[in-house]
C-alpha positions as CSV (number, residue, x, y, z in Angstrom):
1,X,1.0,-13.2,5.7
2,X,3.6,-15.5,6.7
3,X,1.6,-18.0,5.3
4,X,1.5,-16.2,1.8
5,X,5.4,-16.2,1.7
6,X,5.9,-20.2,2.5
7,X,3.4,-21.3,0.3
8,X,5.4,-19.2,-2.4
9,X,8.3,-19.2,-1.7
10,X,8.7,-23.3,-1.4
11,X,6.1,-24.2,-4.1
12,X,7.7,-24.6,-7.5
13,X,4.3,-24.2,-9.2
14,X,3.6,-21.1,-7.7
15,X,7.4,-19.4,-9.1
16,X,5.8,-16.9,-11.4
17,X,5.4,-13.3,-12.1
18,X,1.6,-13.1,-10.4
19,X,2.7,-14.7,-7.4
20,X,6.1,-13.1,-7.3
21,X,4.5,-10.2,-7.0
22,X,2.0,-11.3,-4.4
23,X,5.1,-12.9,-2.2
24,X,6.7,-9.2,-2.7
25,X,2.9,-7.8,-1.5
26,X,3.1,-9.8,1.3
27,X,6.2,-8.7,2.7
28,X,4.9,-5.7,2.5
29,X,1.9,-5.7,4.8
30,X,3.6,-7.9,7.6
31,X,6.3,-4.2,7.3
32,X,3.4,-1.8,7.0
33,X,1.6,-3.5,10.0
34,X,5.0,-4.4,12.3
35,X,5.5,-0.7,12.2
36,X,2.3,0.8,13.6
37,X,0.7,-1.8,15.6
38,X,3.2,-3.7,18.3
39,X,3.7,0.1,19.2
40,X,0.3,1.0,19.8
41,X,-0.6,-2.6,21.7
42,X,2.6,-2.3,24.1
43,X,1.3,1.5,25.1
44,X,-1.9,-0.2,25.6
45,X,-0.6,-2.7,27.9
46,X,1.2,-0.4,29.9
47,X,-0.9,2.0,29.8
48,X,1.3,4.6,28.5
49,X,1.5,7.3,25.6
50,X,4.7,8.0,24.6
51,X,7.4,7.4,22.2
52,X,10.6,8.9,21.5
53,X,12.0,11.6,19.1
54,X,14.0,9.1,17.2
55,X,11.1,6.7,17.4
56,X,9.0,8.4,16.0
57,X,11.1,9.6,13.0
58,X,11.5,6.0,12.3
59,X,8.3,4.3,12.9
60,X,7.4,7.4,10.3
61,X,9.8,6.8,7.7
62,X,8.9,2.7,7.4
63,X,5.7,3.5,7.3
64,X,6.0,5.6,4.5
65,X,8.3,3.2,2.7
66,X,6.0,0.2,3.4
67,X,2.8,1.5,2.3
68,X,4.1,3.9,-0.3
69,X,6.0,0.4,-2.0
70,X,2.6,-1.1,-1.2
71,X,0.9,1.2,-3.1
72,X,3.6,0.9,-6.7
73,X,3.3,-2.6,-6.0
74,X,-0.7,-2.8,-6.6
75,X,0.2,-0.4,-9.8
76,X,2.7,-3.4,-10.8
77,X,0.2,-5.9,-9.6
78,X,-2.4,-4.3,-12.1
79,X,-0.2,-4.5,-15.1
80,X,0.5,-7.7,-14.3
81,X,-3.2,-8.2,-14.9
82,X,-3.7,-6.4,-18.0
83,X,-0.8,-8.0,-19.8
84,X,-2.4,-11.6,-19.1
85,X,-6.3,-10.5,-19.5
86,X,-5.3,-8.7,-23.1
87,X,-1.9,-9.6,-24.1
88,X,-1.8,-13.7,-23.1
89,X,0.8,-14.2,-25.8
90,X,3.0,-11.9,-25.0
91,X,2.9,-12.5,-21.4
92,X,6.4,-14.1,-21.0
93,X,8.0,-11.9,-23.2
94,X,6.8,-8.9,-21.3
95,X,6.6,-10.4,-17.5
96,X,9.6,-12.4,-17.6
97,X,10.9,-13.2,-14.8
98,X,13.6,-10.7,-15.3
99,X,11.1,-7.2,-16.2
100,X,9.3,-8.9,-13.1
101,X,11.9,-8.3,-10.5
102,X,13.3,-5.5,-12.6
103,X,9.3,-3.5,-11.4
104,X,9.2,-4.9,-8.5
105,X,13.3,-3.1,-7.2
106,X,11.6,0.0,-8.8
107,X,8.9,0.0,-6.4
108,X,10.7,-0.7,-3.3
109,X,13.3,1.6,-4.5
110,X,10.8,4.4,-5.4
111,X,9.7,4.1,-2.0
112,X,12.8,4.5,0.0
113,X,13.6,7.8,-1.9
114,X,10.4,8.7,-1.0
115,X,10.0,7.8,2.7
116,X,13.4,9.4,3.2
117,X,12.2,12.9,1.4
118,X,9.3,13.0,3.6
119,X,10.9,11.9,6.7
120,X,14.1,14.8,6.3
121,X,11.6,16.8,5.3
122,X,9.3,16.4,8.7
123,X,11.5,16.2,10.9
124,X,14.0,19.0,9.5
125,X,10.2,21.4,11.0
126,X,11.1,23.3,14.1
127,X,8.8,21.8,16.5
128,X,6.9,24.1,19.4
129,X,3.2,23.2,19.4
130,X,3.9,21.1,22.5
131,X,4.7,17.1,21.9
132,X,1.3,15.7,21.6
133,X,0.1,13.3,18.3
134,X,-3.5,12.8,18.6
135,X,-3.3,9.3,16.7
136,X,-1.7,6.0,17.8
137,X,1.8,6.4,15.7
138,X,3.3,9.2,14.1
139,X,1.4,10.2,10.9
140,X,2.6,13.6,8.8
141,X,-0.7,15.7,9.2
142,X,-0.4,15.6,12.9
143,X,3.5,16.1,13.3
144,X,3.0,19.5,11.4
145,X,0.2,20.4,13.4
146,X,3.0,21.0,16.2
147,X,5.3,23.4,13.9
148,X,6.3,27.3,14.7
149,X,7.3,28.5,11.5
150,X,6.1,28.6,8.1
151,X,8.8,26.2,6.3
152,X,5.9,23.2,7.2
153,X,4.7,24.6,3.3
154,X,7.8,22.3,1.8
155,X,6.4,19.7,2.8
156,X,2.9,20.7,2.6
157,X,4.6,21.1,-1.5
158,X,6.3,17.5,-1.1
159,X,2.6,16.3,0.0
160,X,1.1,18.1,-3.0
161,X,3.6,16.3,-5.5
162,X,3.0,12.8,-3.8
163,X,-0.5,13.4,-4.4
164,X,0.1,14.4,-8.0
165,X,2.0,11.1,-8.2
166,X,-0.1,8.6,-6.5
167,X,-3.5,9.8,-8.7
168,X,-1.2,9.1,-11.5
169,X,-0.8,5.2,-10.4
170,X,-4.3,5.3,-10.0
171,X,-5.2,6.3,-13.1
172,X,-3.0,3.6,-14.9
173,X,-5.1,1.2,-12.6
174,X,-8.2,2.2,-13.8
175,X,-7.1,2.5,-17.2
176,X,-5.7,-0.6,-16.7
177,X,-9.1,-2.2,-15.8
178,X,-11.2,-0.4,-17.9
179,X,-8.9,-2.5,-20.9
180,X,-9.4,-5.8,-19.1
181,X,-13.1,-5.4,-18.7
182,X,-13.4,-4.6,-22.7
183,X,-11.7,-8.0,-23.1
184,X,-13.3,-9.7,-20.5
185,X,-16.5,-8.8,-22.4
186,X,-15.4,-10.4,-25.7
187,X,-14.3,-13.6,-24.1
188,X,-17.1,-15.6,-25.9
189,X,-17.4,-19.0,-22.9
190,X,-18.8,-17.6,-19.7
191,X,-16.5,-20.0,-17.7
192,X,-13.4,-18.1,-18.8
193,X,-15.2,-14.7,-18.2
194,X,-15.6,-15.9,-14.8
195,X,-11.8,-16.8,-14.6
196,X,-10.7,-13.7,-15.7
197,X,-13.1,-12.0,-13.2
198,X,-12.2,-14.0,-10.3
199,X,-7.9,-13.2,-10.5
200,X,-9.0,-9.5,-11.2
201,X,-10.7,-9.0,-7.9
202,X,-9.0,-9.1,-5.2
203,X,-6.8,-6.8,-6.9
204,X,-9.8,-4.7,-8.0
205,X,-10.9,-4.5,-4.0
206,X,-7.4,-4.4,-2.2
207,X,-7.1,-0.8,-4.4
208,X,-10.0,0.2,-3.7
209,X,-10.2,0.5,-0.4
210,X,-6.6,1.4,0.2
211,X,-6.8,5.2,-2.2
212,X,-10.4,5.1,-1.0
213,X,-9.7,5.6,2.6
214,X,-5.7,6.6,1.9
215,X,-7.4,9.8,0.7
216,X,-10.3,10.4,3.0
217,X,-7.6,10.3,5.3
218,X,-5.3,13.2,4.1
219,X,-8.0,15.0,1.3
220,X,-10.8,15.8,4.1
221,X,-11.9,19.0,4.9
222,X,-11.2,20.3,8.6
223,X,-14.5,20.7,8.8
224,X,-15.2,17.3,9.5
225,X,-11.7,16.1,11.0
226,X,-12.5,15.5,14.4
227,X,-10.1,13.0,16.3
228,X,-12.2,10.0,16.5
229,X,-13.0,10.4,13.0
230,X,-9.1,10.9,12.3
231,X,-8.7,7.8,14.5
232,X,-11.1,5.4,12.6
233,X,-9.5,6.9,8.9
234,X,-5.7,6.1,9.9
235,X,-6.7,2.6,11.2
236,X,-8.6,1.9,8.1
237,X,-6.0,2.4,5.6
238,X,-2.9,1.5,7.9
239,X,-3.8,-1.3,10.0
240,X,-7.3,-3.1,7.7
241,X,-5.4,-3.2,4.4
242,X,-2.4,-5.3,5.4
243,X,-4.6,-7.7,8.0
244,X,-7.5,-7.7,4.7
245,X,-4.7,-8.7,1.9
246,X,-4.0,-12.5,2.8
247,X,-7.9,-13.6,2.8
248,X,-8.8,-11.2,-0.4
249,X,-5.7,-12.9,-2.4
250,X,-6.1,-16.7,-0.9
251,X,-10.0,-17.1,-0.2
252,X,-10.9,-17.0,-3.9
253,X,-7.5,-18.7,-5.0
254,X,-7.5,-22.4,-5.6
255,X,-3.5,-22.9,-6.3
256,X,-2.9,-20.9,-3.3
257,X,-4.7,-22.8,-0.7
258,X,-3.7,-26.0,-2.8
259,X,0.4,-24.8,-1.9
260,X,-1.1,-23.9,1.9
């Protein structure tokens, strides 16, 4: 992620909307993985499982902030690919540097508000069922399990609203890719189709991995829930995407390879 940020910032050939969004994605990946893993690694090295109440709240806030901003940014990137392939002549008009900056700022700003609301709501609930979270970082469902009143239902309601918003973003991404696929099938040359497909494949792989693991983590039925499964699924959606992102986006991208 650090190499991608450096390459995009330093190489003027990469100062385009697509690479500007990729730079933002790498910053968010760096933030999200730095929120959870260093603490978990420190706990392993020092043979402890402790985290302070304030530290838990901060971890929850930053994790939700970075992860939700990344999801909104992936939605913006789907729009970027749609315009690039379906409306290439309008690309400069629809996705100029100002429009791109506004969309990225909207993703960061809405994620900040989202994280503030969820953190404040989660930690306003009285907790009286011990202080043990069966997870390697502070996660809302596991904190709500410690609640001793019905006030946790407010946060459950907020999570449902969030799931609906997330579903809206997912539908937008799917519709964008349906339109992209239709446009790709109309490209006469095989080389043109291959180029269009190779620019979309990394984004599609990232969205699929991110959405499928996050949905399973939050929507799986209690009957199949177990501490080991919860740990594996949380690891898949919180650690794997930030680690795999740089590989997915750089391996098939010659421009980025040359810049590096």
